[in-house]
MIBA-219427 format. One record per residue (C-alpha): z, y, x; residue in one letter. Coordinates in steps of 0.02 Angstrom, whole numbers, plus 32768, in hexadecimal, padded with zeros to 4 digits. Layout:
REM MIBA-219427
ZYXA...
END
This chain:
REM MIBA-219427
DE80AAFE55A9MDDC9AB2055CCKDD88AB24567DTDD11ABAC56B1LDC82ABAA572ANDC9AAC1D57BEFDBE3AC4F57C2RDBBFACF85774PDB92ACED56BDLDB05AD4E566DSDB3DADED5613RDB19ADA75562PDB76AD045586RDC06AD6555D2LDC18ADD8553BLDC09AD4754C1FDC8EACE95521YDD05AD7D5522ADCF1AD9B5468QDCFAACE7542ESDD88ACA25498EDE40ACC254A8KDE49ACE15561MDED8ACB255D2SDF06AD225664IDE9CACB856DAVDE09ACBF5661DDE1CAD7B5652SDE19AD8F570FIDD7DAD22571BLDD2EAD83568DFDD45AE2B56E5WDD10ADE1578CYDC6DADA7573DNDC52AE4F56E8LDC6EAEA8578DKDBF1AE3557E5QDB6DAE57575FIDB88AF135769NDB7DAF0F5827RDADAAEAE581CADA90AF3157A7HDABCAFC1581ARDA40AF9158A3ND986AF845883MD8DAAF8658CEID86AB007587ERD7D0B06D58A9TD7E3B10A5911FD7F0B1B458BCVD7E2B25A5916LD89DB27C5906TD8B6B1E7597BDD85EB2425A08LD8F4B2945A5CDD95EB1F55A62PD8C8B1945AA3ID8ACB2155B2CLD962B1FF5B5FED94FB1415B63ID8AEB1545BC6ED901B1C55C48QD990B1495C60HD91DB0B25C63SD88DB0F25CCEFD8D0B17D5D3EPD840B16A5DBAKD7B7B1845D3ASD7EFB1AB5C88PD771B1CB5BFFYD767B27F5BC2SD77CB2BD5B11KD6C0B2D05B02MD6A4B21D5B3ETD717B1DB5AB5FD6C0B2455A31ID619B2025A6EHD65AB14E5A6BLD699B16B59BBYD5EDB1AA5989WD59CB10F59D8LD61AB08D599BYD670B0CF58FEPD694B02258B7KD6CCAFD2595ATD73CB05A59A1FD7E6B019596FWD898B050598AVD937AFED5980YD9B1B05E5927ADA5FB04D58E6GDAF1B0AA589EQDB88B09F5910PDC33B08658C2KDC82B1245880DDBE0B188588DQDB6EB1C85805EDAD5B1E15872KDA61B15558A8EDA4CB13B5963ED9B3B0F859BEVD9E4B06C5A36YD938B03B5A76GD87EB0375A55YD7E2AFCD5A6ALD72CB0035A6AID6A6AF7D5A66FD5F0AF655A39SD5B0AEE659BCKD557AE895A48DD601AE5A5A93GD61AAEDF5B18HD6D0AF195B24LD6B6AFCF5B55ID76BB0045B66SD816AFBB5B42LD8BCB00E5B66AD970B0025B2BVD9F4B0875B4BHDA64B04D5BDDPDB02B0505B72KDAB1AFD75AF6HDA63AF5C5B70RDA8EAEA25B77RDAA9AE9C5ABBRDA04AE495A8DGD9ABAEE85A55ID914AED75AC8GD906AE1E5A9EED90AAE4359E2RD883AEC759F4LD812AE515A54ID836ADBF59E0KD804AE275949KD766AE6259A3AD738ADAE59CFVD751AD7C5918ED6E4AE0B58DBSD652ADED594FLD5C3AD76592EAD5A2AD5659E6VD5D8ACCB5A5BKD5F3AD355AF7KD66AADC75B0EID677AE245BB2WD6C3AEBA5C09AD6C1AF115CB1ED768AF1B5D0DVD78FAF7F5DAARD7A2AF015E38QD84CAF4C5E68SD890AF455DB5ND8F6AEA65DCAQD956AEC35D28GD8B7AEC85CC0AD86EAE315D1ALD90DADCD5CF9AD909AE025C42FD854ADCC5C29YD872AD265C83RD90BAD055C16KD8A6AD145B76ID817ACA55BB3GD79CAD185C0BFD74DACE25CAFQD705AD495D3DID649AD2D5D3CVD602ADB55DACGD612AE565E0BTD5BFAF005DFBVD5BDAF5A5EA2SD5FFB00D5EA3ND60FB00F5DE5YD6A2B0885DF3YD651B0F15E7CGD6AFB0B05F12ND6EFB00E5EC4ED69FAF725E7DDD6B6AF335DCBAD6D4AE7E5DA0LD67FAE3D5D04ID6F7ADD95C98VD6B1AD705C0CQD6F0AD085B7AFD682AC835B2BLD6AAAC525A78QD6AEAB985A62G
END
């Protein structure tokens, strides 16, 4: 009897295996498990923003920044300024036809993270980290930075976890509250 790897197989290898082998019950289960993992991986993606994403992003913004959310016009302006670096993390939930926006990232090509937010019901699943990782990979700069509200302990913990360090403060950046500058230096 052949032994199978438990790591997900690529779709072509998986289909070849299914067609060329007589599968036992265990092999069949592993085959469908791998197929399910591949399909799940293809459901979620990072892509550039389109205007139909605006309403879900406004909802995410309201949940994420209730003290000072960006307006619809601000997002349209940011899209006009950064059309190639305004990204959304979108996916298709099980049993749904329609794609759902889970989070977004807006950044400049000089390394400034302008805004990052993930819908509260999708947090702690690696979405923000994946968005930033892809941005870091796409940028040709060594330094990436963002401003974070001093009282936003969740965001500060997130940035620290993925390797950012606090490097400065901007007094009254949010009107009555300071911003901390977090920075990541590529090695």
